[in-house]
Every structure is written in structure tokens, then in C-alpha cells.
C-alpha positions in Angstrom: -33.0 -40.8 90.0 -34.3 -38.9 92.9 -33.7 -35.2 93.7 -31.4 -36.0 96.7 -29.2 -38.6 95.0 -25.5 -37.9 94.8 -24.1 -38.4 91.3 -20.4 -38.8 90.6 -19.5 -37.7 87.0 -16.3 -38.0 85.0 -15.7 -36.5 81.6 -12.7 -36.7 79.4 -11.7 -34.5 76.4 -12.2 -37.4 74.0 -16.0 -37.3 74.5 -16.1 -40.3 76.9 -17.4 -40.1 80.4 -19.5 -41.7 83.1 -22.1 -41.0 85.8 -22.4 -43.1 89.0 -25.2 -42.9 91.5 -25.7 -44.8 94.8 -29.4 -45.7 95.5 -28.9 -47.3 98.9 -28.9 -51.0 100.0 -25.8 -51.6 97.9 -27.4 -50.7 94.6 -25.4 -48.5 92.2 -26.2 -47.3 88.7 -23.3 -46.6 86.4 -23.8 -44.9 83.0 -20.8 -44.9 80.7 -20.9 -43.1 77.4 -18.8 -42.5 74.3 -19.6 -40.5 71.2 -21.6 -43.4 69.7 -22.6 -45.6 72.7 -24.3 -45.4 76.1 -23.9 -48.3 78.6 -26.2 -48.6 81.7 -25.1 -50.9 84.5 -27.0 -51.8 87.7 -24.4 -52.8 90.2 -24.9 -54.5 93.6 -22.0 -53.8 96.0 -20.3 -56.7 97.8 -21.1 -57.4 101.5 -19.3 -54.9 103.7 -18.6 -52.4 100.9 -20.4 -49.5 102.6 -18.9 -46.8 100.4 -19.4 -48.6 97.1 -15.8 -48.4 95.9 -15.7 -52.1 95.0 -13.6 -53.4 97.9 -13.9 -54.0 101.6 -11.3 -52.0 103.5 -10.8 -49.9 106.7 -13.1 -47.1 105.4 -15.9 -49.6 105.3 -15.0 -50.9 108.7 -15.1 -47.4 110.1 -18.5 -46.8 108.7 -19.7 -50.1 110.3 -18.2 -49.2 113.7 -19.8 -45.7 113.7 -23.2 -46.8 112.5 -23.8 -50.2 114.0 -22.6 -50.3 117.6 -24.3 -49.3 120.8 -27.3 -51.4 121.5 -25.5 -54.7 121.3 -22.8 -53.6 123.7 -25.0 -52.7 126.7 -24.5 -54.7 129.9 -27.4 -56.7 131.2 -27.9 -57.1 134.9 -28.1 -60.7 136.1 -30.6 -61.1 139.0 -29.0 -62.5 142.1 -30.9 -64.5 144.8 -31.9 -62.3 147.7 -30.3 -62.9 151.1 -33.7 -63.3 152.7 -34.6 -66.3 150.5 -31.2 -67.9 151.3 -31.7 -67.4 155.0 -35.2 -68.9 155.0 -33.8 -71.9 153.0 -30.9 -72.3 155.5 -33.2 -72.2 158.5 -35.6 -74.8 156.8 -32.7 -77.1 156.1 -31.3 -76.9 159.6 -34.7 -77.5 161.1 -35.2 -80.5 158.9 -31.8 -81.9 159.8 -32.6 -81.4 163.5 -35.9 -83.2 163.1 -34.2 -86.1 161.3 -31.4 -86.3 163.9 -33.9 -86.2 166.8 -36.0 -89.0 165.3 -33.0 -91.2 164.6 -32.0 -91.2 168.3 -35.2 -93.0 169.2 
């Protein structure tokens, strides 16, 4: 454990209890003990379970919305052809058509 880890602890009057710590990236450590046994579990949370409670629900969705939106929702400008280029192309096409029509008369 590191000094900044959050540990959840439960203790009952019959001498049983547990400690649970989240290490990040979906990894949890769970220590359960009784008067005669200690059980250590390394748990990996399911995809989408951002709070580590073992299910995927609206609390997990809220965390995802808050932390993972922004950059993907930005609008991207689409470059448009300039009017000058279109005007030059139109003049070139008209000139070519005029030349073709002028030659076809002879």
C-alpha cells in the first residue's frame, strides 16, 4: 500500500472484518479476516466499473461523462474552395468552350 491509498474497513463484533483498497486501473486488494484466518484477494474490476463496486451503473456512467469528454466533441472546420479558384475555373471552361465552338464553325 502507498501512503495516499484509500482503505475501506469494516469490523464486526464477532472478530471478523475486512479491508479494501483501490490501486487504480481497476485493481483492488481485499483482505478479509476472522479470528483464525486471513484471506487476501487481488481483484480486477469489470470494464466500466469506475467506482469498483462490482457493477456498472449510472454512477460509473457519470464518472465517464465527467472525465472522458471534451476533446472528442470539438468541431472540425472543413475547408471550402475559394471563390477565386472557382471563378478562374469557370473563365477557363468558358474560354475553352468558345474556342471549341469557334473551330467547329469552320
